[in-house]
C-alpha positions in Angstrom: 140.0 36.0 -31.0 141.0 37.4 -27.4 141.9 34.1 -25.6 140.0 33.1 -22.0 140.7 29.4 -21.5 143.7 29.3 -23.0 147.5 31.0 -23.0 149.3 31.3 -26.4 153.1 32.0 -26.0 155.9 32.1 -28.8 159.6 32.0 -27.9 161.8 32.1 -30.6 160.7 29.2 -33.3 158.4 27.3 -30.1 155.0 28.0 -29.5 153.1 27.0 -26.2 149.5 26.4 -26.1 149.1 26.2 -21.8 144.9 24.8 -21.1 144.4 27.5 -18.4 141.1 26.4 -16.8 142.9 25.3 -13.4 139.6 25.7 -11.1 137.6 22.7 -13.1 141.2 20.4 -13.8 140.9 22.3 -17.5 137.8 20.8 -18.4 136.8 20.9 -21.9 133.8 23.0 -23.0 132.8 24.7 -26.1 134.8 27.6 -25.3 137.7 26.0 -25.1 137.9 24.2 -28.1 136.9 27.4 -30.1 140.0 29.0 -28.6 142.3 25.8 -29.0 140.9 25.2 -32.7 141.7 29.3 -32.8 145.4 28.9 -31.6 146.2 26.1 -33.7 145.2 28.1 -36.6 147.5 31.0 -35.4 150.6 28.3 -35.3 149.4 26.5 -38.4 150.2 30.0 -40.3 152.8 31.3 -38.6 156.5 30.3 -40.2 158.5 31.6 -37.3 157.0 28.8 -34.9 158.8 25.5 -35.7 157.4 23.2 -33.0 154.3 23.5 -30.7 153.9 22.1 -27.0 150.9 21.5 -25.0 150.5 21.6 -21.7 147.9 22.6 -18.9 147.9 25.1 -15.4 147.4 24.0 -12.2 147.0 20.0 -11.7 145.8 19.0 -14.7 146.7 18.8 -18.4 143.2 18.4 -19.2 141.2 16.1 -17.4 138.2 15.3 -20.1 135.1 17.5 -21.1 133.1 19.7 -18.8 130.4 17.4 -18.1 128.1 20.3 -17.2 128.2 20.7 -21.2 126.8 17.0 -21.5 122.8 17.4 -20.6 122.7 20.1 -23.8 124.6 17.9 -26.2 122.6 16.7 -28.7 123.7 13.8 -30.9 123.7 16.3 -33.9 125.4 18.8 -31.7 127.9 15.9 -30.6 129.4 15.3 -34.0 130.0 19.0 -34.3 131.7 19.3 -31.7 135.8 19.9 -32.5 138.4 17.4 -32.3 141.3 18.5 -30.9 143.0 15.4 -31.2 142.7 15.5 -34.5 143.7 19.4 -35.2 146.9 18.4 -33.3 147.6 15.2 -35.2 146.9 17.5 -38.2 148.9 20.3 -37.9 152.2 20.1 -40.2 154.2 20.9 -37.3 155.6 18.5 -34.7 153.1 18.6 -31.4 154.7 18.0 -27.9 152.7 16.9 -25.1 154.3 17.9 -21.7 151.5 16.0 -19.3 151.6 17.7 -16.1 148.6 16.8 -14.3 145.6 14.8 -14.5 145.5 13.5 -18.4 141.8 12.3 -18.8 139.1 11.5 -21.5 139.2 14.1 -23.9 142.6 15.5 -22.6 144.1 11.8 -22.9 142.8 11.8 -26.3 144.5 15.3 -27.1 147.8 13.9 -25.6 147.4 10.5 -27.8 147.2 13.1 -31.0 150.4 14.6 -30.3 153.8 13.6 -31.4 155.5 13.0 -28.4 154.5 12.9 -25.2 156.8 13.9 -22.2 154.9 13.1 -18.5 155.8 14.5 -15.3 155.9 12.0 -12.6 152.3 13.5 -10.8 150.7 12.9 -14.6 147.9 10.1 -14.6 146.3 8.9 -17.5 142.7 7.3 -18.7 139.9 6.8 -20.8 137.4 7.5 -17.8 134.1 7.8 -20.2 132.7 4.4 -19.1 132.6 5.4 -16.1 129.8 8.2 -17.0 128.2 5.5 -19.6 129.4 6.7 -22.5 132.6 5.9 -24.4 135.7 7.9 -25.4 134.6 10.3 -28.9 137.9 12.1 -29.6 139.8 9.2 -31.5 140.2 7.3 -27.7 139.1 4.0 -29.1 141.7 4.1 -32.2 144.8 6.0 -31.1 145.1 4.2 -27.7 145.3 0.8 -29.7 147.7 2.0 -32.2 149.8 2.8 -29.3 149.4 0.3 -26.8 147.8 -2.6 -28.7 144.5 -3.4 -28.8 144.1 -5.6 -25.1 145.6 -2.9 -23.2 143.3 -0.5 -24.8 140.4 -2.3 -24.3 141.1 -2.6 -20.6 141.7 0.5 -20.0 138.6 1.7 -22.3 136.3 -1.0 -20.6 137.0 -0.7 -16.7 137.5 3.5 -17.0 141.1 2.6 -14.6 143.6 5.6 -14.5 146.9 4.7 -15.0 150.2 6.2 -13.3 153.0 8.0 -15.0 155.4 4.9 -14.8 152.5 2.4 -15.6 151.8 4.7 -19.1 155.5 4.5 -19.6 156.2 1.0 -18.8 153.1 0.5 -21.8 154.2 2.8 -24.2 151.9 5.5 -23.8 154.5 7.9 -23.6 158.0 8.9 -24.0 159.5 9.2 -21.3 158.7 10.4 -17.5 160.5 12.8 -15.4 160.1 15.4 -12.7 157.5 17.9 -12.1 160.3 20.8 -11.9 162.1 19.1 -15.0 158.8 19.0 -17.4 159.1 21.9 -19.5 162.4 22.6 -19.6 162.5 18.4 -20.9 159.7 19.7 -23.6 161.7 22.8 -24.7 165.2 21.1 -24.8 163.7 18.6 -27.3 161.5 21.6 -29.2 165.0 23.5 -29.5 166.5 20.0 -30.8 164.2 19.8 -33.6 162.9 23.4 -34.5 166.8 23.2 -36.0 166.0 21.0 -38.3 164.3 21.0 -42.1 160.4 22.0 -41.3 159.9 20.7 -44.7 161.4 17.4 -43.9 159.2 17.1 -40.6 156.2 17.6 -42.3 156.9 15.1 -45.3 157.8 12.9 -41.9 155.2 13.6 -39.7 152.8 12.4 -42.7 154.7 9.7 -43.0 154.2 8.3 -39.9 150.7 8.6 -39.5 150.0 7.8 -42.5 151.6 4.6 -41.9 149.4 4.0 -38.7 146.2 4.0 -40.9 147.1 1.6 -43.6 148.8 -1.5 -44.5 152.4 -2.1 -44.5 153.1 -2.2 -48.5 150.5 0.9 -48.7 152.7 2.6 -46.4 155.9 1.8 -47.7 154.9 3.3 -51.0 153.4 6.2 -49.6 157.0 6.6 -47.4 158.7 6.3 -51.0 156.4 9.1 -52.7 157.7 11.2 -49.6 161.1 10.3 -49.5 160.7 11.3 -53.4 159.4 14.4 -52.2 162.2 15.1 -49.7 164.9 14.6 -52.4 164.0 17.6 -54.3 164.1 20.1 -51.2 166.0 23.0 -50.9 166.9 21.5 -47.4 168.3 18.8 -49.2 170.9 20.3 -50.8 172.1 22.6 -47.9 172.0 19.5 -45.6 174.3 17.4 -48.1 176.4 20.2 -48.4 177.0 21.2 -45.0 177.5 17.5 -43.7 180.2 17.4 -46.7 181.7 21.0 -45.7 181.5 19.6 -42.2 179.5 22.8 -40.7 175.9 22.6 -39.3 173.3 23.0 -41.9 171.2 26.3 -42.3 167.6 25.0 -43.5 165.3 27.1 -44.8 161.9 25.2 -44.8 161.8 24.4 -48.5 
């Protein structure tokens, strides 16, 4: 697929997907969703890619769904809309959101599907769907409360308010806030730090954390131990132990 609304770049072991409709604040239309889904699949099957970074061009990360398509959307059509946050969450590789600007509605839902969120000081966040008479439909009512608690989530969803990066950091929605100039360097530095770890172990760790967010503590602990037991069988485990004992950097192979 030739991409028109996103940019997919690969550098060493890191992929970067940039939402690229700056004239409409990177609003999500059906074509953008389809292109993003294809790019995610491309990253998923490329064994050379260890970490994915998501960002946006212009003044926005993603400012929400393209309202022009709303009047054409039927209930069945809405059910079939690609849920991008879910795609990101299910990708078996770490995903970093480098939020450069407006991150609203569906954009906020995509960011919350990522494993780590780094925000520029100019970033703004919100679940603004209530302002046009609807509710979040891409995970906003579920992921937001898990990240910042139900009371704060309800306040943002019920009011449709937009908050600045500093407030998002204070309530635990993002990992850190940096200057705009430092945004991509910081994201890439973190991606490089993660990329040298065992890809197989990272996959198991991501699965364990994500499972735990949707389960009881007892069930989550059981699942964690299952993932831990699998990790003990990895070739990378043997390499990691040997490297530690020999006081050298490990050379992981991802299995």
